[in-house]
C-alpha positions as CSV (number, residue, x, y, z in Angstrom):
1,M,-17.3,-8.7,-20.4
2,R,-17.1,-5.1,-19.3
3,D,-13.8,-3.2,-19.5
4,L,-13.3,-2.3,-15.8
5,R,-10.0,-0.4,-16.3
6,F,-11.9,2.9,-16.4
7,Y,-13.5,2.2,-13.0
8,A,-10.2,1.0,-11.5
9,V,-8.5,4.2,-12.5
10,L,-11.4,6.3,-11.3
11,A,-11.4,4.6,-7.9
12,G,-7.6,5.1,-7.7
13,L,-8.0,8.8,-8.4
14,L,-10.8,9.2,-6.0
15,A,-8.8,7.4,-3.3
16,A,-5.8,9.6,-4.0
17,C,-8.0,12.7,-3.7
18,F,-9.4,11.4,-0.4
19,F,-6.0,10.7,1.1
20,A,-4.4,13.9,-0.4
21,A,-7.1,16.2,1.0
22,K,-5.7,18.2,3.9
23,P,-8.3,18.3,6.7
24,A,-8.7,21.2,9.0
25,S,-6.8,19.3,11.8
26,G,-3.5,20.0,10.0
27,F,-2.8,16.5,8.7
28,S,-1.0,16.1,5.4
29,S,-0.5,13.0,3.2
30,D,2.2,11.4,1.1
31,N,0.7,9.4,-1.8
32,L,2.1,7.1,-4.4
33,N,0.4,5.3,-7.2
34,G,0.8,1.5,-6.9
35,A,2.7,1.5,-10.1
36,S,5.7,2.7,-8.1
37,C,6.0,-0.7,-6.5
38,Q,8.4,-3.3,-7.8
39,L,9.0,-7.0,-7.7
40,S,10.7,-7.9,-4.5
41,I,12.4,-10.9,-6.2
42,P,13.2,-10.0,-9.8
43,T,11.9,-12.3,-12.4
44,T,11.1,-12.3,-16.1
45,D,7.5,-13.1,-15.3
46,T,5.6,-10.8,-17.7
47,G,2.4,-11.2,-15.8
48,V,3.4,-8.7,-13.1
49,R,3.8,-5.1,-14.2
50,P,3.3,-1.5,-13.4
51,K,0.3,0.1,-15.2
52,A,-1.5,3.4,-14.9
53,S,-4.0,1.8,-12.6
54,G,-1.4,0.4,-10.2
55,F,1.0,-2.5,-9.9
56,R,-0.8,-5.5,-11.3
57,N,-0.4,-9.3,-11.1
58,E,-2.1,-10.4,-14.3
59,S,-1.0,-14.0,-13.9
60,R,-3.9,-16.5,-13.5
61,T,-1.8,-18.9,-11.4
62,T,1.2,-17.4,-9.7
63,G,1.5,-15.0,-6.8
64,N,4.6,-12.7,-6.6
65,F,6.2,-10.7,-3.8
66,V,6.0,-7.0,-4.4
67,I,7.7,-4.2,-2.4
68,C,6.5,-0.6,-2.1
69,T,8.3,2.2,-0.3
70,L,6.9,5.6,0.8
71,Q,9.2,8.0,2.6
72,T,8.5,11.4,4.2
73,S,10.6,14.3,3.0
74,S,12.1,14.7,6.5
75,M,13.6,12.2,8.9
76,A,12.0,14.2,11.7
77,G,8.5,13.4,10.5
78,N,6.7,10.2,11.5
79,Y,3.4,9.0,10.0
80,S,0.2,8.6,11.9
81,S,-1.0,6.0,9.5
82,I,0.2,4.0,6.5
83,V,-2.4,2.7,4.0
84,L,-2.4,0.3,1.0
85,V,-5.4,0.2,-1.4
86,A,-5.7,-2.9,-3.6
87,Y,-8.3,-4.4,-5.9
88,S,-9.2,-7.6,-7.7
89,L,-8.8,-7.8,-11.5
90,D,-11.3,-10.7,-11.9
91,G,-13.9,-9.8,-9.2
92,T,-13.1,-12.9,-7.2
93,A,-12.1,-12.7,-3.5
94,H,-8.4,-13.0,-2.9
95,N,-6.5,-12.9,0.4
96,L,-3.7,-10.2,0.3
97,S,-1.1,-10.5,3.0
98,C,1.2,-7.5,3.5
99,T,4.0,-6.7,5.9
100,T,5.1,-3.2,6.8
101,V,8.4,-2.5,8.3
102,V,9.4,0.8,9.9
103,G,12.7,2.0,11.3
104,A,16.3,2.0,10.0
105,L,19.4,0.1,11.1
106,V,21.3,3.4,11.8
107,G,21.8,5.3,15.0
108,G,20.7,2.4,17.2
109,N,17.3,2.1,15.6
110,T,15.6,-1.2,15.1
111,L,13.2,-2.6,12.5
112,V,9.6,-3.3,13.6
113,Y,7.3,-5.4,11.5
114,S,3.6,-5.7,11.3
115,T,1.7,-8.1,9.0
116,K,-2.0,-7.8,8.0
117,T,-4.2,-9.9,5.7
118,A,-7.3,-8.6,3.9
119,S,-9.8,-10.1,1.6
120,I,-10.1,-8.1,-1.6
121,H,-12.8,-8.7,-4.2
122,D,-13.9,-5.4,-5.6
123,T,-12.7,-4.5,-9.1
124,T,-12.9,-0.8,-8.3
125,G,-10.6,-0.6,-5.3
126,S,-13.4,0.3,-2.9
127,D,-12.7,-2.6,-0.5
128,L,-11.5,-1.3,2.8
129,P,-7.8,-0.5,2.6
130,I,-5.2,-2.2,4.7
131,M,-4.1,0.3,7.4
132,W,-1.3,0.4,9.9
133,T,-1.2,2.7,12.9
134,A,1.1,3.1,15.9
135,S,-0.7,0.3,17.8
136,D,0.4,-2.2,15.1
137,F,4.0,-1.4,16.0
138,G,3.8,-1.5,19.8
139,G,2.8,2.2,20.2
140,A,-0.4,3.8,21.5
141,E,-3.4,4.3,19.2
142,G,-3.4,7.9,18.0
143,D,0.3,8.4,18.4
144,P,2.7,8.8,15.4
145,I,4.3,5.5,14.3
146,T,7.9,5.6,15.6
147,S,10.6,5.7,12.9
148,S,8.0,5.5,10.2
149,W,9.8,8.1,8.1
150,N,11.6,5.1,6.6
151,N,9.2,2.3,5.8
152,S,8.3,-0.3,3.2
153,I,5.4,-2.6,2.5
154,T,6.0,-6.1,1.1
155,C,3.0,-8.0,-0.2
156,N,2.5,-11.5,-1.6
157,L,0.3,-10.2,-4.5
158,P,-2.0,-13.1,-5.5
159,P,-2.9,-13.8,-9.1
160,Q,-5.4,-11.3,-10.6
161,T,-4.9,-8.6,-8.0
162,A,-3.4,-5.1,-8.1
163,I,-2.1,-2.4,-5.7
164,S,-3.6,0.9,-6.7
165,L,-2.4,3.3,-4.0
166,I,0.0,3.6,-1.1
167,S,-0.7,6.5,1.3
168,A,0.5,7.8,4.6
169,R,-0.6,10.7,6.8
170,T,1.6,12.9,9.0
171,P,0.1,14.7,12.0
């Protein structure tokens, strides 16, 4: 069996470069390696761990809830999109369900949730990423996501899957 770690790392780096590139339109990106995620419910399960290629669930039988946070450097800034890139460790299709929450329970703000499910099967992270925009939180497509300066993504990470990148763009 081929060692696909090199390809997973390469795909993660390419995705990071893609999202980090600052297009002429003035957009900028905040990016985090998936290894910055953590277990949402702490456990001693050694099958779930951060690695250089992302946050991996190496278990063959058990899914685990994982939480990832990505925050802008300023409360004034709101993201135009939030993206999660994942990949399969075994090349088998897995359904990945993730919920993003934006907002904060301060100053009269509320929390707004949006759940998406994607099928991931590629071992290089080249499946389409899961992406949230303003329309997923009750806003208009193309507008910034209200209160997205404070957000988190919680996923039920199936066995043999990994999160390689979390990215968000600001207008």
